[in-house]
C-alpha positions in Angstrom: 103.2 102.3 165.7 103.1 98.9 164.0 100.8 96.2 165.3 99.9 92.7 164.2 96.1 93.1 164.5 93.4 95.6 165.4 90.4 94.2 167.4 87.2 96.2 167.5 85.4 96.0 170.8 82.1 97.5 172.0 81.1 98.2 175.5 77.3 97.9 176.0 75.0 98.3 179.0 72.4 100.6 180.5 72.9 104.3 181.3 75.1 105.0 184.3 76.5 101.6 184.9 80.1 102.7 184.3 80.9 101.9 180.7 82.8 105.1 180.2 84.6 104.8 183.5 85.7 101.3 182.5 87.1 102.6 179.2 88.9 105.5 180.9 90.4 103.2 183.5 91.7 100.8 180.8 93.0 103.4 178.3 94.2 106.1 180.7 94.6 104.2 184.0 92.5 106.8 185.8 89.1 107.0 187.4 86.7 110.0 187.6 83.7 109.8 189.8 81.8 112.4 187.7 81.5 111.6 184.0 79.2 113.2 181.4 76.7 110.9 179.9 77.9 109.5 176.6 76.1 111.1 173.6 76.2 108.6 170.7 79.5 106.9 171.0 83.0 107.5 172.5 86.1 105.5 171.6 89.5 104.8 173.0 92.4 102.6 171.9 95.2 100.9 173.6 98.0 98.5 172.6 98.4 95.2 174.4 100.8 92.3 173.8 99.7 88.8 173.3 102.2 86.0 172.5 104.8 88.7 171.7 102.4 90.3 169.1 101.2 93.9 169.4 97.5 94.1 169.3 95.6 97.3 169.1 92.3 97.3 170.9 89.9 99.8 169.4 87.1 100.2 172.0 83.7 101.8 171.2 81.8 102.9 174.3 78.1 103.1 173.4 75.5 105.4 174.9 73.1 103.5 177.2 70.1 105.7 176.7 67.2 104.2 174.8 67.1 107.3 172.5 70.5 106.3 171.1 69.8 102.6 170.5 69.4 102.9 166.8 72.8 104.7 166.5 74.7 102.4 168.9 73.4 99.2 167.4 75.3 100.0 164.2 78.5 99.9 166.1 77.8 96.3 167.3 78.1 95.0 163.7 81.7 94.1 162.9 82.8 93.9 166.5 85.3 91.1 167.5 84.3 91.4 171.1 81.8 92.9 173.5 81.8 93.7 177.1 78.4 93.7 178.7 78.5 96.0 181.7 76.0 96.2 184.6 76.2 97.9 188.0 76.0 95.7 191.2 75.4 99.1 193.0 78.5 101.3 192.6 81.2 99.1 194.3 79.2 99.1 197.6 79.4 95.4 198.5 77.0 95.9 201.5 74.4 97.4 199.2 74.8 94.8 196.4 71.6 94.4 194.3 72.9 91.7 192.0 74.5 88.6 193.5 77.7 87.4 191.9 76.0 84.0 191.4 73.2 85.6 189.4 75.8 87.3 187.0 77.7 84.0 186.7 74.5 82.1 185.9 73.4 84.7 183.2 76.9 84.5 181.6 76.9 80.7 181.6 73.4 80.6 180.1 74.4 82.9 177.3 77.9 81.5 176.6 79.8 84.5 177.9 82.8 84.9 180.2 81.9 86.4 183.6 84.2 88.7 185.4 83.4 91.4 188.0 85.4 94.5 187.6 85.7 97.9 189.3 86.7 101.0 187.4 87.1 102.8 190.7 89.7 100.4 192.1 90.9 99.1 188.7 90.1 95.6 189.9 90.0 93.1 187.0 89.8 95.9 184.4 93.0 94.9 182.6 92.1 91.2 183.0 88.6 91.7 181.3 90.1 93.3 178.2 93.2 91.1 178.0 91.1 87.9 178.6 88.8 88.7 175.7 91.8 89.7 173.4 93.5 86.4 174.2 90.4 84.5 173.3 90.0 86.4 170.0 93.7 85.9 169.2 93.4 82.1 169.9 90.4 81.9 167.6 92.5 83.6 164.8 95.3 81.0 165.4 92.8 78.2 165.2 91.4 79.5 161.9 87.9 80.4 163.2 88.2 84.0 162.0 89.0 85.1 158.4 91.4 88.1 159.2 90.9 89.3 155.6 87.2 89.9 156.4 87.0 93.2 158.3 83.4 92.4 159.1 84.7 90.2 161.9 86.0 93.2 163.8 89.6 92.2 163.1 92.0 93.9 160.9 95.6 93.1 160.0 97.7 95.9 161.3 100.4 97.9 159.5 103.7 96.2 159.6 105.8 99.3 159.2 106.1 101.8 162.0 104.3 105.1 161.3 106.4 107.1 163.7 103.3 108.1 165.7 101.4 106.4 168.4 97.7 106.1 167.8 96.6 105.2 171.3 94.6 107.3 173.7 91.1 108.3 174.4 88.9 110.5 172.3 85.3 111.4 171.6 83.4 111.0 168.4 80.1 112.4 167.4 77.6 109.7 166.4 77.7 109.0 162.7 81.1 110.7 162.1 83.7 108.1 161.5 86.4 110.6 160.4 88.0 110.7 163.9 88.4 107.0 164.0 91.9 105.5 164.7 
């Protein structure tokens, strides 16, 4: 499938906060309460439309365990966007351990956009990915990104249809880029 741009995203955060569930909800529109721990890196992809342009989001879900930090850090380089994920305490508002105001303050202090999501209910999942994609696209239009430099995590897409969809969700062993979309 042809697309105007490919944006590389990374999802980062501690073990067990729901990074893989967030990816699964966005790419496959489903939730699973039991998910194996990510070993190394998983990836998924999905097409979105911004200003009548097809944009392919290539999303790298990094392992949260400390033992994989050296592997997962290599995926941060060359990313156009990142979603920093933390758990307020598994969608249980009455057992909330992190107040919304604390998250908002942290994001503001570090120049990030703040949005609470739930992979379980799908609340704000689409919005989180689309909001960041729109911000990246806007920066391209304003000339802030050199789209010819793939180090920015942005690639100009193929303009001719390939006859095959490249979306979906897959696994990739760490260090093996052959399965990449």
